[in-house]
C-alpha positions as CSV (number, residue, x, y, z in Angstrom):
1,M,148.4,151.0,58.7
2,A,146.2,148.0,58.1
3,N,145.1,145.5,60.7
4,F,145.6,141.9,59.5
5,V,144.1,138.9,61.1
6,L,145.6,135.7,59.6
7,V,143.6,132.5,60.2
8,H,145.3,129.1,59.5
9,G,143.9,126.0,58.0
10,G,143.4,122.4,59.2
11,G,146.2,120.8,61.1
12,H,148.2,124.0,61.3
13,G,148.5,126.9,63.8
14,G,149.4,130.5,63.8
15,W,153.0,129.5,63.4
16,C,152.4,128.8,59.7
17,Y,152.4,132.6,59.0
18,N,155.8,133.1,60.7
19,K,157.4,133.9,57.3
20,V,154.6,136.2,56.1
21,S,153.9,138.2,59.3
22,P,157.3,139.9,59.5
23,L,157.0,141.1,55.9
24,L,153.6,142.7,56.7
25,R,154.9,144.2,59.9
26,A,158.0,145.6,58.1
27,A,155.6,147.6,55.9
28,G,154.0,149.1,59.0
29,H,151.0,146.9,59.5
30,L,149.5,145.3,62.6
31,V,149.3,141.5,62.4
32,H,147.6,138.9,64.5
33,A,148.1,135.2,63.7
34,P,146.3,133.2,66.4
35,S,146.1,129.4,66.7
36,L,142.6,128.1,66.8
37,T,141.5,126.0,69.8
38,G,143.1,122.5,69.8
39,C,145.6,123.5,67.1
40,G,149.3,124.4,67.1
41,D,150.4,125.9,70.5
42,R,146.8,125.3,71.7
43,K,146.8,121.6,70.9
44,H,146.5,120.8,74.6
45,L,142.9,122.1,74.5
46,V,141.6,119.6,72.0
47,S,138.3,118.1,73.1
48,A,135.1,116.6,71.8
49,D,133.4,120.0,72.0
50,I,135.6,121.7,69.4
51,D,133.8,122.4,66.1
52,L,133.6,125.1,63.4
53,D,131.6,127.4,65.8
54,T,134.4,127.1,68.4
55,H,136.9,128.4,65.9
56,I,134.7,131.2,64.6
57,T,134.2,132.3,68.2
58,D,138.0,132.2,68.8
59,I,138.4,134.9,66.1
60,V,135.3,136.9,67.0
61,N,136.6,137.1,70.6
62,L,140.1,138.2,69.4
63,L,138.6,141.1,67.4
64,E,136.5,142.1,70.4
65,Y,139.2,141.9,73.1
66,E,141.9,143.5,70.9
67,E,139.4,146.2,69.9
68,L,140.2,145.6,66.2
69,T,138.1,147.3,63.5
70,N,138.3,147.6,59.7
71,I,140.5,144.4,59.6
72,I,141.8,142.5,56.7
73,L,140.6,139.0,57.6
74,V,142.6,136.3,55.9
75,G,141.8,132.6,55.9
76,H,143.8,129.7,54.5
77,S,142.2,126.4,53.4
78,Y,139.7,125.4,56.2
79,G,140.3,128.9,57.5
80,G,138.0,130.1,54.7
81,M,135.1,128.4,56.6
82,V,136.2,130.2,59.8
83,I,136.6,133.7,58.3
84,T,133.2,133.5,56.5
85,G,131.6,132.8,59.8
86,V,133.5,135.6,61.5
87,A,132.5,138.1,58.9
88,D,128.9,137.1,59.4
89,R,129.1,137.5,63.2
90,A,131.4,140.5,63.4
91,T,130.5,142.4,60.2
92,D,131.1,145.8,61.7
93,R,134.8,144.9,62.5
94,V,135.7,143.4,59.1
95,G,136.8,145.7,56.3
96,H,138.1,143.1,53.8
97,I,137.9,139.3,53.4
98,V,140.8,137.4,51.8
99,Y,140.5,133.8,50.8
100,L,144.0,132.4,50.7
101,D,143.7,129.2,48.7
102,A,140.7,128.7,50.9
103,A,137.2,127.3,51.1
104,M,134.6,129.8,50.1
105,P,131.4,128.3,51.5
106,Q,127.8,129.2,51.0
107,N,125.3,129.3,53.9
108,G,124.5,125.8,55.1
109,Q,127.7,124.2,53.7
110,S,130.4,122.3,55.6
111,L,134.0,121.9,54.4
112,V,133.0,118.3,53.5
113,D,130.3,119.9,51.2
114,V,132.8,122.3,49.7
115,A,135.7,119.9,49.3
116,G,134.2,116.5,49.7
117,P,136.6,114.1,47.9
118,L,139.7,115.7,49.5
119,M,138.2,115.7,53.0
120,L,137.0,112.2,52.8
121,A,140.4,111.1,51.4
122,A,142.0,112.7,54.5
123,R,139.6,110.8,56.8
124,E,140.3,107.5,55.0
125,A,144.1,108.2,55.1
126,G,144.2,108.4,58.9
127,S,141.3,108.9,61.2
128,K,141.7,108.0,64.9
129,V,139.6,108.5,68.0
130,V,141.7,109.8,70.8
131,N,140.0,110.5,74.2
132,G,136.6,110.5,72.5
133,V,137.7,112.9,69.7
134,E,137.9,111.9,66.1
135,L,141.0,113.4,64.7
136,V,142.3,113.6,61.1
137,L,145.3,115.1,59.3
138,F,147.9,113.3,61.5
139,P,151.4,114.1,60.2
140,G,152.2,111.8,57.4
141,T,148.6,111.2,56.3
142,D,148.0,114.3,54.3
143,P,146.6,113.4,50.8
144,L,148.2,116.6,49.4
145,N,151.7,115.3,50.2
146,Y,152.4,117.7,53.1
147,F,150.1,120.3,51.7
148,G,152.1,120.7,48.5
149,V,155.4,121.4,50.3
150,T,158.3,119.6,48.8
151,D,161.4,121.7,49.7
152,P,163.4,119.8,52.4
153,D,164.0,122.9,54.5
154,Q,160.4,123.8,54.4
155,L,159.3,120.2,55.2
156,A,161.7,120.3,58.2
157,F,160.0,123.4,59.5
158,L,156.4,122.1,58.7
159,K,156.3,118.5,59.8
160,P,157.1,118.8,63.6
161,K,154.5,121.5,64.0
162,L,151.5,119.9,62.4
163,T,148.8,118.7,64.7
164,P,145.8,116.4,64.1
165,H,142.5,118.2,63.7
166,P,139.0,117.4,65.0
167,W,136.9,116.0,62.2
168,K,133.8,117.7,63.7
169,C,135.1,121.0,62.4
170,F,135.1,119.8,58.9
171,E,131.6,118.2,59.1
172,Q,129.7,121.0,60.8
173,K,127.7,123.2,58.4
174,L,128.2,126.9,58.5
175,V,125.1,128.9,59.5
176,L,125.0,132.6,58.5
177,N,122.6,135.0,60.2
178,N,123.7,138.3,58.7
179,E,124.5,137.2,55.2
180,A,123.2,140.2,53.3
181,A,125.5,142.6,55.2
182,M,128.4,140.2,55.2
183,R,128.3,139.7,51.4
184,K,128.8,143.5,51.0
185,I,132.3,143.3,52.5
186,P,134.9,143.4,49.7
187,V,136.6,140.1,48.9
188,S,140.0,139.2,47.5
189,V,141.2,135.8,46.4
190,I,144.8,134.5,46.4
191,A,145.0,131.0,44.9
192,C,147.6,128.4,43.9
193,T,147.9,127.6,40.3
194,F,148.0,123.8,40.7
195,R,144.2,123.6,41.3
196,L,143.0,126.2,38.9
197,D,141.3,126.0,35.5
198,D,139.7,128.7,33.4
199,T,136.3,128.2,34.9
200,V,137.6,128.5,38.5
201,R,139.7,131.5,37.6
202,A,136.6,133.2,36.1
203,E,134.6,132.4,39.3
204,Y,137.3,133.9,41.5
205,R,137.5,137.1,39.4
206,A,133.8,137.5,39.6
207,V,133.4,137.0,43.3
208,S,136.3,139.4,44.0
209,D,135.5,142.0,41.4
210,G,138.9,141.3,39.8
211,R,140.9,141.3,43.1
212,F,142.5,137.9,42.2
213,W,146.1,136.8,42.6
214,E,147.5,133.5,41.3
215,I,150.7,132.1,42.8
216,D,152.4,129.1,41.1
217,T,153.1,126.9,44.1
218,G,151.6,124.3,46.4
219,H,148.7,124.7,48.8
220,D,150.7,126.0,51.8
221,L,151.7,129.1,49.8
222,M,152.5,131.1,53.0
223,L,155.4,128.7,53.5
224,S,156.5,128.0,50.0
225,E,156.1,131.5,48.6
226,P,156.0,133.9,51.6
227,Q,157.2,137.0,49.7
228,K,154.6,136.6,46.9
229,T,151.9,135.9,49.4
230,A,152.9,139.0,51.4
231,D,153.1,141.1,48.2
232,A,149.5,140.2,47.4
233,L,148.3,141.0,50.9
234,L,150.2,144.3,50.8
235,A,148.5,145.2,47.5
236,I,145.2,144.5,49.1
237,A,146.0,146.8,52.0
238,Q,146.9,149.6,49.6
239,G,143.5,149.3,48.0
């Protein structure tokens, strides 16, 4: 049995894994898919204090209080920033890191540094200050056209659940304090075909020692291709 912790991306919540989690549990694995502070079912907690460090602490505390070890830590999109920080702060609890079409930051980088044009486009498309908090990714302003989801049924599931996300999370730079140990943790990459070229594919294969899966779908692959996403995660769990 593997312990999966699934971390969502910007504007989403733990709900986005509702189609993947049952497939992993059916194979006998333990799955946690929390919502980060201010997102999803925790949207009522949004405040000016929320940043990348807040979200890293969300997951570090989950691992501690659930007494989880040797976990397979999965992050989608912005969640790649979060899981990199978690692996640095809770290295002894993380057995494998999975970047699910996610940001793969270096020390000192923010999501704006990693994906600048896209993040700045998201800010320009719809940034609002609400109760002193700059929020982006309001439903209907996504520059990826609802995160690459086009199926009407999937859109009907997705659109009512999206929540605006604090811009501060995307702008804060990641600080790694235990990088040498963290970089020894095995890495796998699951990516969507639409944004890949041969150079990126080669980079992903190199950083993952060949543990690379490619799924021909849009960015929200856990919604559009849950079975293929789960199959890749199950293969990672099998080693």
